[in-house]
KEZA-407466 format. One record per residue (C-alpha): residue in one letter; x, y, z. Coordinates in nm, 4 decimals, padded with zeros to 6 digits. Example, Ala and Ser with C-alpha at 12.3 -4.5 7.8 and 13.67 -1.06 7.14 Angstrom:
<sites>
SITE   residu         c1         c2         c3
SITE        A    01.2300   -00.4500    00.7800
SITE        S    01.3670   -00.1060    00.7140
</sites>
This chain:
<sites>
SITE   residu         c1         c2         c3
SITE        M    16.1658    11.8471    10.9798
SITE        S    16.2763    11.5624    10.9090
SITE        A    16.0670    11.2140    10.8046
SITE        I    16.1041    10.9770    11.1119
SITE        I    15.8106    10.7718    10.9732
SITE        Q    15.7784    10.7546    10.5430
SITE        F    15.5128    10.5028    10.4553
SITE        S    15.4160    10.4868    10.0013
SITE        D    15.1079    10.3723    09.9364
SITE        V    15.2991    10.0012    10.1570
SITE        E    15.0485    09.7372    10.1569
SITE        V    15.0640    09.3902    10.3424
SITE        R    14.9025    09.0433    10.1852
SITE        R    14.9210    08.7024    10.3175
SITE        G    14.8336    08.4849    10.0877
SITE        E    14.5212    08.6276    09.8583
SITE        R    14.4063    08.8745    10.1795
SITE        T    14.5744    09.2343    10.2072
SITE        I    14.5833    09.3445    10.5988
SITE        L    14.7213    09.6218    10.5230
SITE        G    14.7017    09.8930    10.2739
SITE        P    14.7965    10.0517    10.0683
SITE        I    14.8207    10.3405    10.2481
SITE        S    15.0881    10.6595    10.2276
SITE        W    15.1652    10.8512    10.6264
SITE        S    15.4448    11.0290    10.8057
SITE        V    15.5616    11.0707    11.1291
SITE        N    15.8324    11.3608    11.1978
SITE        E    16.0394    11.4557    11.4976
SITE        G    15.9037    11.6136    11.7987
SITE        E    15.4937    11.4280    11.6644
SITE        R    15.2718    11.1905    11.8918
SITE        W    15.0682    11.0030    11.7274
SITE        V    14.7677    10.7259    11.8112
SITE        V    14.6820    10.4300    11.5878
SITE        L    14.3439    10.3910    11.6503
SITE        G    14.0565    10.1415    11.4959
SITE        P    13.8283    09.8540    11.5188
SITE        N    13.9767    09.5094    11.5885
SITE        G    14.1246    09.3626    11.2689
SITE        A    14.1627    09.6628    11.0986
SITE        G    14.5105    09.6084    11.0689
SITE        K    14.6733    09.8533    11.3701
SITE        T    14.9962    09.5791    11.4354
SITE        T    15.0782    09.5476    11.1517
SITE        L    15.2102    09.8774    11.1276
SITE        F    15.2807    09.8568    11.3933
SITE        Q    15.4881    09.5347    11.3352
SITE        I    15.6598    09.7153    11.0603
SITE        A    15.7100    10.0219    11.2035
SITE        A    15.8892    09.8828    11.4039
SITE        T    16.1356    09.6593    11.1580
SITE        N    16.0081    09.3185    11.2149
SITE        I    15.8302    09.2468    10.8703
SITE        H    15.8790    09.3764    10.5443
SITE        P    15.5807    09.5444    10.3361
SITE        T    15.4637    09.3187    10.0568
SITE        K    15.4347    09.5753    09.8143
SITE        G    15.5420    09.9734    09.8624
SITE        E    15.8382    10.1883    10.0284
SITE        A    15.8059    10.1915    10.3902
SITE        R    16.1481    10.3683    10.5323
SITE        I    16.2043    10.4053    10.9204
SITE        L    16.4483    10.7004    10.9606
SITE        G    16.5988    10.7431    10.6425
SITE        E    16.6307    10.3579    10.5917
SITE        R    16.4116    10.1571    10.3410
SITE        L    16.3148    09.8595    10.4698
SITE        G    16.4433    09.6092    10.2462
SITE        R    16.7661    09.8108    10.1928
SITE        T    16.9166    09.8559    10.4707
SITE        D    17.0335    09.6272    10.8323
SITE        V    16.7001    09.6399    11.0690
SITE        F    16.9951    09.5075    11.3072
SITE        E    17.1204    09.7894    11.3113
SITE        L    16.8565    10.0145    11.3072
SITE        R    16.6275    09.8563    11.5958
SITE        P    16.8549    09.9846    11.8393
SITE        R    16.7516    10.3230    11.7204
SITE        I    16.3741    10.1969    11.8130
SITE        G    16.2496    10.1818    12.1600
SITE        L    15.9826    09.9749    12.2111
SITE        T    15.6746    09.7695    12.4505
SITE        T    15.5158    09.5181    12.3245
SITE        N    15.2756    09.2391    12.5664
SITE        N    15.4962    08.9784    12.3772
SITE        L    15.8032    09.1792    12.5421
SITE        A    15.6246    09.1729    12.8807
SITE        T    15.6332    08.8002    12.8997
SITE        E    15.9720    08.7234    12.7841
SITE        I    16.1002    08.9304    13.0751
SITE        P    16.2706    08.6861    13.4096
SITE        F    16.0150    08.6630    13.7274
SITE        D    16.3506    08.8227    13.9388
SITE        E    16.4555    09.0600    13.7412
SITE        S    16.4836    09.3848    13.9286
SITE        V    16.3501    09.6998    13.8201
SITE        L    16.6915    09.8532    13.7571
SITE        N    16.8624    09.5554    13.5586
SITE        L    16.5483    09.5704    13.3810
SITE        V    16.5574    09.9172    13.2205
SITE        M    16.9740    09.9045    13.2044
SITE        T    17.0253    09.5903    12.9908
SITE        A    16.8089    09.7906    12.7055
SITE        A    17.1341    09.8994    12.6313
SITE        Y    17.3223    09.5656    12.5154
SITE        G    16.8723    09.5460    12.3519
SITE        V    16.8909    09.1819    12.5706
SITE        I    16.6795    09.0503    12.7815
SITE        G    16.7697    08.9199    13.1170
SITE        R    17.1203    09.0489    13.2508
SITE        W    17.4047    08.8741    13.2522
SITE        R    17.7411    08.9203    13.2251
SITE        E    17.7824    09.2576    13.0336
SITE        E    17.9162    09.5721    13.1841
SITE        Y    17.7368    09.8898    13.2512
SITE        D    17.8877    10.2567    13.3698
SITE        L    17.7907    10.4588    13.6001
SITE        W    17.6239    10.6428    13.2795
SITE        D    17.4584    10.3871    13.2381
SITE        E    17.2725    10.3264    13.5723
SITE        S    17.2567    10.7156    13.6344
SITE        R    17.0247    10.7416    13.3165
SITE        A    16.8285    10.3708    13.3975
SITE        L    16.7402    10.5712    13.7610
SITE        A    16.6272    10.9119    13.5792
SITE        L    16.4358    10.6977    13.3701
SITE        L    16.2690    10.5053    13.6687
SITE        T    16.2538    10.8544    13.8466
SITE        T    16.0444    10.9409    13.5287
SITE        L    15.7883    10.6510    13.5773
SITE        G    15.7470    10.7132    13.9530
SITE        M    15.9455    10.3799    13.9209
SITE        K    16.2827    10.4594    14.1838
SITE        D    16.2094    10.3804    14.5298
SITE        L    16.1148    09.9492    14.3468
SITE        K    16.3994    09.9878    14.1662
SITE        D    16.5644    09.6946    14.3066
SITE        Q    16.1612    09.5077    14.3269
SITE        R    16.1419    09.1980    14.0969
SITE        Y    15.9506    09.2492    13.7978
SITE        G    15.7681    08.9752    13.7823
SITE        T    15.6068    09.1177    14.1316
SITE        L    15.5446    09.4223    14.0199
SITE        S    15.1642    09.5143    13.9623
SITE        E    14.9764    09.5261    13.6278
SITE        G    15.0862    09.9789    13.6530
SITE        E    15.3843    09.9580    13.7558
SITE        K    15.4767    09.6220    13.4847
SITE        K    15.3837    09.8782    13.2369
SITE        R    15.6258    10.1960    13.3446
SITE        A    15.8811    10.0257    13.4038
SITE        L    15.9094    09.8302    13.0654
SITE        I    15.8775    10.2110    12.9014
SITE        A    16.1991    10.2930    13.0719
SITE        R    16.3442    10.0257    12.9529
SITE        A    16.2328    10.1396    12.5819
SITE        L    16.3498    10.4722    12.6836
SITE        M    16.6818    10.3682    12.7666
SITE        P    16.9133    10.3570    12.4773
SITE        N    16.8196    10.7203    12.3944
SITE        P    16.5886    10.5464    12.0550
SITE        E    16.4329    10.8381    11.7853
SITE        L    16.1243    10.6423    11.7750
SITE        L    15.9647    10.5588    12.0722
SITE        L    15.6411    10.3021    12.0019
SITE        L    15.4361    10.1819    12.2279
SITE        D    15.1288    09.9520    12.1608
SITE        E    14.8983    09.9504    12.4006
SITE        P    15.0031    10.1049    12.7102
SITE        A    14.7536    10.1162    12.9417
SITE        A    14.5873    09.7878    12.8610
SITE        G    14.4635    09.5608    13.1788
SITE        L    14.5382    09.8907    13.4074
SITE        D    14.2091    09.9941    13.6778
SITE        L    14.1101    10.3065    13.6071
SITE        G    14.3749    10.4244    13.8613
SITE        G    14.6663    10.3025    13.7357
SITE        R    14.5840    10.4136    13.3959
SITE        E    14.5340    10.7786    13.4960
SITE        D    14.9030    10.7766    13.6260
SITE        L    15.0129    10.6336    13.2985
SITE        L    14.8641    10.8993    13.0830
SITE        Q    14.9874    11.1829    13.2872
SITE        R    15.3019    11.0188    13.2573
SITE        L    15.2991    10.9794    12.9323
SITE        Q    15.1764    11.3581    12.8840
SITE        L    15.4733    11.4503    13.1012
SITE        L    15.6909    11.2752    12.8340
SITE        S    15.4930    11.4227    12.5688
SITE        E    15.6037    11.7936    12.6663
SITE        D    15.9482    11.7124    12.6623
SITE        P    16.1247    11.8985    12.3623
SITE        T    16.4151    11.5720    12.3758
SITE        S    16.1445    11.3024    12.3804
SITE        P    16.1462    11.0935    12.1124
SITE        A    15.8906    11.0755    11.8019
SITE        T    15.6427    10.8849    11.9244
SITE        I    15.3356    10.5970    11.8517
SITE        I    15.0955    10.5118    12.0535
SITE        V    14.8811    10.2050    11.9354
SITE        T    14.5002    10.1965    12.1356
SITE        H    14.1307    10.0386    12.1525
SITE        H    14.0649    10.2881    12.3533
SITE        I    13.9909    10.6981    12.2873
SITE        E    13.9675    10.7272    12.6694
SITE        E    14.4263    10.5868    12.6464
SITE        I    14.4489    10.8769    12.4417
SITE        P    14.7270    11.0857    12.6896
SITE        R    14.7005    11.4936    12.6451
SITE        G    15.0072    11.5836    12.4566
SITE        T    14.9234    11.3842    12.1712
SITE        T    14.9531    11.5754    11.8164
SITE        H    14.8436    11.3336    11.5923
SITE        V    14.5557    11.0606    11.4971
SITE        L    14.5486    10.7534    11.2509
SITE        I    14.2666    10.6263    11.2241
SITE        L    14.2555    10.2386    11.0203
SITE        S    13.9484    10.0967    10.8938
SITE        H    13.9458    09.7291    10.6696
SITE        A    14.3371    09.8337    10.6390
SITE        R    14.3349    10.1015    10.4892
SITE        A    14.3744    10.4731    10.6851
SITE        V    13.9830    10.6371    10.6971
SITE        A    14.1639    10.9845    10.7952
SITE        Q    14.4948    11.1136    10.9405
SITE        G    14.6543    11.4448    11.0295
SITE        R    14.6050    11.6555    11.3733
SITE        I    14.4439    11.5485    11.5774
SITE        E    14.2417    11.8383    11.6468
SITE        D    14.0793    11.8356    11.3392
SITE        V    14.0787    11.4496    11.2397
SITE        L    13.9665    11.3057    11.5556
SITE        T    13.6215    11.3781    11.5553
SITE        S    13.2453    11.1680    11.5702
SITE        E    13.1519    11.1445    11.2091
SITE        N    13.5907    10.9598    11.1664
SITE        L    13.5175    10.7149    11.4637
SITE        S    13.1501    10.6205    11.3379
SITE        R    13.3439    10.6005    10.9684
SITE        A    13.5954    10.4072    11.0722
SITE        Y    13.3889    10.1725    11.3399
SITE        G    13.1047    10.1684    11.1493
SITE        I    12.8008    10.2485    11.4244
SITE        S    12.7465    10.6299    11.4944
SITE        I    12.9644    10.7925    11.7563
SITE        S    12.9470    11.0735    12.0158
SITE        L    13.2657    11.2671    12.0445
SITE        V    13.3548    11.4472    12.3880
SITE        H    13.6639    11.6635    12.3901
SITE        D    13.7676    11.7781    12.7027
SITE        N    14.0575    11.9442    12.9074
SITE        G    14.3193    11.7732    12.6150
SITE        R    14.1360    11.4511    12.6462
SITE        Y    13.9245    11.2719    12.5405
SITE        F    13.6080    11.0513    12.5649
SITE        A    13.3151    10.7972    12.2827
SITE        R    13.0043    10.5941    12.3550
SITE        A    12.7441    10.4954    12.0791
SITE        I    12.4968    10.6947    11.9777
</sites>
């Protein structure tokens, strides 16, 4: 099993402040990770390194076998699918859902003069079907509900057939129905052996989908614990990370937490 991500003593500093690390961490093919931690723990910084948007100040970060700082990230990025809140704000209001997904094949936002073949359209429609969006393929992106936008963006992230999928708070801002629908679809993706290794960053324990295999818990820029979710996601580790006593409940593949 080859490593998709390999961090060795990675550290990121801004001035005199360390905002991540040092941290060593690896993600392998077929693994489904969730990254948890309080605000300011370093989750966003870790996500940005994994997306090749920033380089570590110290240490070595390898993404898909390539070492950051010694590879062309513009050749590496097409192999990574991601969703972020920033990306969502860049989508033209009147872009159709189908075009939103297909343009990911060229790594562009907003269809212009690119040419797409039948395979592109077929793949986009298949992904929209998986995410429950096929009937909305001709609808304008700006008219979608928040849940529909999230699902459309995940379909877009999967369009280039990436080797790594990065989802930044995919359920943020959704109501209960929208959240549960999305989590069920993420579970289906996790059960598909052809799906890429996946990393989800979230603030909320209840947003961890079934099928998640591993967890990384951050606090104060460092790893509190990491490993298989059934071993690492515990009341004790969450209490250490958040600095309060937390009770964790595991129910049928889902997790729920509250302060004691």
